[in-house]
C-alpha atoms as one frame of an Amber mdcrd trajectory, in Angstrom:
protein
  66.925 103.061 145.147  63.260 101.511 144.818  64.648  97.949 143.989  65.756
  97.332 147.393  64.130  95.404 149.893  61.864  98.363 151.169  61.250  98.713
 154.880  63.655  96.041 156.176  66.601  97.561 154.787  65.842 100.988 156.303
  65.774  99.616 159.831  68.705  97.610 160.479  71.735  96.296 158.574  70.251
  93.170 157.484  73.139  91.889 155.221  75.648  91.830 157.885  73.149  90.175
 160.116  72.499  87.454 157.360  76.401  86.890 156.784  76.564  86.013 160.295
  73.792  83.721 160.204  74.731  81.921 157.041  78.247  81.541 158.715  76.723
  79.794 161.599  73.737  77.678 159.848  74.664  77.030 156.669  73.349  78.055
 152.895  69.669  78.226 154.149  68.782  80.468 157.146  65.032  80.794 158.529
  64.432  84.189 160.359  61.242  85.163 162.067  60.766  88.921 161.577  57.436
  89.000 163.654  54.887  86.457 164.753  53.481  85.718 161.530  56.458  86.748
 159.078  58.988  84.380 157.860  62.126  85.180 156.159  64.218  82.684 154.421
  67.757  83.614 152.936  69.488  81.556 150.610  72.939  81.472 149.378  73.644
  78.088 147.810  73.454  78.588 143.850  71.789  75.347 142.897  68.957  76.327
 145.418  68.711  79.774 144.294  68.200  78.978 140.794  65.248  76.745 141.631
  63.982  79.152 144.226  63.982  81.955 141.760  61.986  79.958 139.012  59.215
  78.790 141.457  58.729  81.970 143.499  57.353  84.269 140.815  55.944  87.160
 142.794  57.243  90.254 144.395  56.795  91.504 148.102  53.577  93.460 148.246
  55.600  96.452 149.809  57.708  96.661 146.672  54.205  97.512 144.806  53.152
  99.778 147.541  56.559 101.833 147.057  55.811 102.035 143.361  52.244 103.019
 143.704  52.991 105.832 146.322  55.815 107.482 143.966  54.297 106.909 140.421
  50.467 106.327 141.218  48.465 103.618 139.361  50.609 101.250 137.266  50.759
  97.490 136.426  54.362  96.689 135.855  55.373  96.554 139.341  52.617  94.584
 141.033  53.193  91.499 143.289  51.588  88.605 141.290  53.659  87.514 138.323
  50.784  86.035 136.756  49.090  89.771 136.272  52.310  91.365 135.040  53.691
  88.424 132.861  52.306  89.500 129.326  53.378  93.120 130.024  56.968  91.986
 130.923  57.341  90.131 127.999  56.285  93.171 125.827  58.610  95.201 127.567
  61.486  93.085 127.161  60.684  92.810 123.317  60.945  96.774 123.037  64.254
  97.008 125.144  66.203  94.217 123.256  64.833  95.661 119.946  66.202  99.027
 121.203  69.852  97.542 120.940  69.633  94.942 118.189  71.686  95.129 115.418
  68.743  96.176 113.005  68.173  99.354 115.107  72.134 100.121 115.251  71.588
 103.585 113.769  69.228 104.638 116.696  71.102 102.881 119.167  74.323 105.050
 118.684  72.270 107.994 117.886  71.140 107.695 121.479  74.793 107.353 122.887
  76.043 110.187 120.547  73.351 112.815 121.569  73.958 111.825 125.299  77.511
 112.579 125.059  77.089 115.874 122.933  74.328 116.841 125.676  77.165 116.105
 128.272  79.603 118.201 126.670  78.318 121.371 128.378  79.132 120.045 131.598
  82.459 118.493 130.856  83.762 121.898 130.312  83.648 122.382 134.299  87.071
 121.696 136.054  86.024 118.478 137.488  82.723 116.340 137.881  81.011 114.550
 140.597  81.014 110.842 139.452  77.950 109.764 140.940  75.855 112.995 139.788
  77.669 112.517 136.334  76.449 108.967 136.093  73.204 109.636 137.360  72.819
 112.365 134.535  74.005 110.088 131.741  71.692 107.183 132.998  68.665 109.483
 132.861  69.352 110.524 129.312  69.897 107.250 128.172  67.019 105.829 129.555
  64.902 109.011 129.015  65.762 108.876 125.295  65.292 105.205 124.922  61.671
 105.544 125.949  60.806 108.851 124.503  63.136 109.181 121.569  63.963 112.391
 119.892  61.426 114.288 121.729  63.429 113.833 124.840  66.603 115.836 123.460
  64.712 119.106 122.935  62.649 118.923 126.012  63.138 122.060 128.163  61.958
 120.709 131.588  64.088 117.952 131.297  66.392 118.919 133.973  63.624 119.787
 136.182  62.318 116.225 135.501  65.484 114.819 136.283  65.819 116.492 139.648
  62.179 115.991 140.621  62.367 112.296 139.893  65.595 111.606 142.016  63.918
 113.425 144.854  60.938 111.127 144.864  62.891 108.463 144.150  64.936 108.978
 147.388  62.047 109.100 149.754  59.795 106.476 148.370  60.462 103.469 150.279
  60.537 105.729 153.566  57.076 106.665 153.087  55.822 103.243 151.932  57.165
 101.443 154.899  54.380 103.281 156.965  51.458 100.821 157.743  48.865 103.587
 157.773  49.234 106.511 155.364  51.013 109.436 157.652  48.674 112.006 156.020
  48.900 114.226 159.015  52.719 114.786 158.483  53.618 117.924 156.551  56.547
 116.236 155.148  54.513 113.530 153.616  51.824 116.197 152.074  55.082 117.993
 150.451  56.137 114.560 149.156  52.848 113.848 147.676  52.823 117.050 145.993
  56.311 116.303 144.404  54.706 113.067 143.176  51.957 114.891 141.693  54.182
 117.249 139.963  56.531 114.289 138.457  53.337 113.010 137.130  52.344 116.063
 135.410  55.721 116.449 133.792  55.413 112.654 132.540  52.260 113.370 130.804
  53.985 116.326 129.139  56.720 114.228 127.815  54.406 111.269 126.879  52.226
 113.873 124.978  55.399 115.437 123.336  56.748 112.127 122.166  53.410 110.927
 120.742  53.086 114.106 118.738  57.104 114.132 117.588  58.140 110.494 117.163
  55.203 108.439 117.661  56.793 106.229 120.464  53.939 105.467 122.323  50.594
 104.540 120.831  47.829 107.016 120.868  44.707 105.910 122.737  41.410 107.064
 121.631  39.505 106.633 125.139  36.159 107.389 123.635  36.095 104.533 121.226
  38.549 102.420 122.823  40.510 101.877 119.723  44.292 101.940 119.362  45.684
 103.784 116.341  49.329 103.757 116.047  51.521 106.941 114.717  54.612 105.855
 112.857  57.126 108.405 111.444  58.461 106.966 108.347  61.376 109.127 107.585
  64.521 107.438 107.869  66.607 110.415 108.239  64.832 110.742 111.839  66.824
 107.900 113.048  65.353 107.208 116.667  61.732 107.927 115.945  61.617 106.013
 112.846  62.723 102.723 114.888  60.305 103.713 117.639  57.517 104.155 115.527
  58.089 100.399 114.436  58.292  99.010 117.773  55.578 101.318 119.586  53.123
  98.389 120.193  55.233  96.487 122.698  56.308  99.533 124.599  52.480 100.401
 124.615  51.431  97.000 125.882  54.021  96.931 128.573  52.911 100.460 129.508
  48.976 100.026 129.442  47.268  98.140 132.367  43.914  96.389 132.539  42.102
  99.809 132.239  44.623 101.152 129.550  44.170 104.336 131.237  46.251 107.453
 130.589  47.121 107.536 134.488  48.260 103.809 134.525  50.312 104.491 131.366
  52.063 107.561 133.020  52.697 105.632 136.265  54.117 102.700 134.293  56.733
 105.001 132.390  57.736 106.805 135.649  58.245 103.292 137.281  60.386 102.278
 134.238  62.572 105.679 134.424  63.022 105.226 138.266  64.208 101.623 137.986
  66.351 101.736 134.968  68.229 105.092 136.029  68.807 103.675 139.442  70.276
 100.231 137.808  72.291 102.165 135.084  73.762 104.998 137.210  74.993 102.725
 139.793  76.710 100.468 137.022  78.212 103.595 135.354  79.342 105.249 138.192
  81.088 101.996 139.309  83.030 101.688 136.175  84.080 105.375 135.848  85.386
 105.416 139.425  87.570 102.301 138.741  88.824 104.250 135.667  90.099 107.104
 138.042  91.638 104.491 140.487  93.218 102.278 137.940  94.466 103.835 134.649
  95.756 100.443 133.359  92.407  99.234 133.080  91.423 102.393 131.088  94.329
 102.011 128.829  93.569  98.480 128.136  89.993  99.078 127.215  91.076 101.936
 124.963  93.314  99.818 123.296  90.727  97.019 122.677  88.264  99.724 121.322
  90.628 101.307 119.096  91.869  97.554 117.640  88.278  96.772 116.977  87.405
 100.187 115.583  89.548 102.867 114.219  89.327 106.273 115.473  88.007 107.909
 112.444  85.478 105.185 111.672  81.756 104.887 112.914  81.121 102.868 115.884
  78.695  99.857 115.056  77.270  97.442 117.331  79.099  94.577 115.859  82.231
  96.597 117.161  80.921  96.695 120.494  79.976  92.743 120.522  83.601  91.998
 119.615  85.037  94.050 122.795  85.051  91.035 125.090  87.008  92.698 127.697
  84.702  95.690 127.718  81.614  93.479 128.079  83.725  91.579 131.022  84.384
  94.675 132.793  80.688  95.922 132.750  79.937  92.449 134.254  82.653  92.341
 136.838  81.641  95.527 137.953  78.104  94.486 138.163  79.089  91.510 140.262
  81.019  93.287 142.778  78.539  96.357 143.088  74.734  95.190 142.218  72.085
  97.709 142.326  70.950  96.198 145.740  72.290  93.945 148.390  69.372  91.527
 148.063  67.074  89.905 145.641  63.730  89.154 147.106  60.882  87.111 146.046
  57.734  85.368 147.462  54.916  83.368 146.652  51.800  84.720 147.638  49.314
  81.806 146.826  50.995  78.746 147.271  53.935  76.914 149.266  57.204  76.437
 147.381  58.625  72.894 147.192  62.251  72.800 146.410  63.859  69.663 145.231
  66.203  69.868 148.314  63.224  68.600 150.520  62.674  72.109 151.678  59.249
  73.507 151.874  58.668  77.212 152.295  55.213  78.495 153.192  53.156  80.904
 151.062  53.640  84.467 151.973  57.251  84.291 153.434  59.794  86.792 152.041
  62.915  84.906 150.229  65.971  86.762 149.892  69.316  86.138 148.179  72.258
  88.020 149.560  74.009  88.978 146.480  77.067  89.834 148.175  77.581  86.399
 149.680  76.635  84.797 146.438  78.730  87.062 143.870  81.991  87.121 146.175
  81.884  83.320 147.100  85.338  81.831 146.880  83.912  78.378 146.156  82.606
  79.807 143.055  84.505  82.723 142.200  88.060  81.680 143.233  90.155  82.742
 145.883  90.114  86.514 144.503  86.554  86.700 144.399  86.273  90.166 146.153
  88.926  91.396 143.932  88.134  93.433 140.434  89.136  90.983 137.683  87.344
  91.367 134.272  89.308  88.229 133.290  87.153  85.816 135.060  84.440  86.502
 132.608  86.324  85.376 129.574  87.618  81.946 131.368  86.048  78.649 130.436
  83.305  78.505 133.298  81.789  81.777 132.491  79.473  82.395 129.496  78.702
  85.896 128.836  76.489  85.039 125.848  74.132  83.601 128.530  74.353  86.343
 130.756  73.338  88.632 127.806  70.374  86.543 127.777  70.573  85.594 124.058
  72.937  83.612 121.900  73.518  86.830 120.112  75.036  87.196 116.630  76.130
  89.843 115.092  74.733  91.039 111.406  78.148  89.531 109.922  77.784  86.365
 111.471  80.241  86.764 114.483  79.553  84.728 117.579  79.592  86.775 120.603
  81.193  84.195 122.970  81.844  80.563 122.455  82.810  79.163 126.050  81.159
  76.566 128.097  79.068  77.903 131.206  79.139  76.132 134.504  79.035  79.084
 137.046  76.631  81.818 135.044  73.872  81.109 137.583  75.927  82.582 140.521
  75.884  85.975 138.606  72.774  87.428 139.921  73.089  91.181 139.782  69.865
  91.117 137.625  68.312  88.339 139.192  67.103  85.364 137.652  64.088  83.182
 136.764  60.696  84.321 135.777  61.118  87.939 137.601  64.571  88.793 136.363
  65.167  92.200 135.153  63.988  92.211 131.537  66.473  95.231 130.963  69.483
  92.861 131.607  70.751  93.065 128.067  69.853  96.623 127.390  71.854  97.737
 130.420  74.985  95.677 129.798  74.998  96.382 126.194  73.932  99.858 126.227
  76.515 100.771 129.124  78.961  98.952 127.181  78.201 101.226 124.056  78.295
 104.410 126.022  81.645 103.474 127.668  83.073 102.556 124.328  81.924 105.676
 122.833  83.247 107.733 125.855  86.787 106.426 126.009  87.133 106.987 122.235
  86.788 110.625 122.788  87.969 110.956 126.634  90.293 110.167 129.032  88.950
 109.642 132.468  91.335 111.369 135.335  90.766 111.365 138.865  90.840 115.170
 140.345  94.339 116.137 141.650  92.862 116.674 145.067  92.165 112.891 145.589
  92.298 112.199 149.059  94.777 110.088 150.620  92.115 107.916 151.935  90.969
 107.108 148.578  94.500 106.099 147.545  95.063 103.908 150.100  91.867 101.916
 149.025  93.652 101.602 145.381  96.235  99.382 146.973  93.504  96.884 148.519
  92.278  96.377 144.719  88.983  94.827 146.443  86.595  97.893 146.793  83.207
  96.920 148.176  82.150 100.327 148.824  83.365 102.860 146.067  84.053 106.016
 146.834  82.403 108.981 145.013  85.547 110.828 143.122  85.800 113.966 141.409
  86.928 113.222 137.948  88.076 115.062 135.145  87.234 113.968 131.242  90.234
 115.019 129.090  89.561 115.088 125.584  91.960 112.723 123.571  93.918 114.183
 120.720  93.305 112.492 117.426
């Protein structure tokens, strides 16, 4: 969605082209996109780690895309220095959402999402992509807005409008001159304005109901936090405690209501895109590979009986489940390329490579994450067990040496190759929601498989059945699935 290299990916298949160039010229390729615009593509994992650490800025076009879709915002600007503190606040907010201390609210989010989905599960079949998008929308929305999100009557309209705005954002942002004369562009801007109005509605509702976002008194420029202290309210109680980090992340230098709404819209768009892609990937594999689903269900039942309440510590023990989420992200990342740049200074790498300021730096994820020299001869195949082997450290992937409340270590293996796992980026501009996405989706899948079995629609096409035999799906189909409730 918005996380791709906007503009470039719209006009030619750059990934296939870069693949050919790397095959001919090695792990570092320089390509002139125009008289003054240099693109440097890197696929060597040792160089990538250094590159992503030193090149801290984003392409200006990425910021223009978010500004066009969301209006004024400060979370997605190009300069790292200008956004560093807000990124740290946002990471704190998201990590606290899925910490052991907030276990009640975390699983309340998941359970309410499943209860809300019961109404559409009653249909004969579900479109996997739309279903995954709907789950991602509810998970991200409830994490940001708390209980107020679940009884919001405009939630469905908000979801539909948000997906429409996201779909066309890169296209309109790619114009060097704003095409105000085009009727379609004016129509798009009207949709963006309506999306902003709905965002303001849910932000206000959330403040009034759970105190998720701090209230800004513009007349005095003083901040007062509204905290609900009723422990029975679950989500809102925790959100009130951690409202300051989200508020600091959402606010910009002017602390304006417009910028807060813009940042919230940007978070929603980015989070939904990432989570929906990963959820859909996993559900599709369940439909295609019944044995994978059976193995996961056995692990879930073994670590938590079907009659007991599922806890975060239980999910942290489900190593094969976490490995499945990571392997799915490895094979089908949210976008084909990681992109960075250094706006002000040249990037000098230890390998005697100097990249001039302003150059577009990209990492072709499909090449790096399917490199047989790193991931083995079966690099193109779906194999979650590779994340349970000694050279992969899932603890590092989760971004923290996490221990459960009962002292259980999450993973204990040594790590040599984790730096080649990049679906969430790496370095200073890595996705701050990596841990939230992996653990949140693992919690969702665990809760879903406890109650339902994912089955392919009987009319599954012959073409899809033939893909199953290859066991190396790079471009997964969008199957129709059926969720059958398990008998207890």
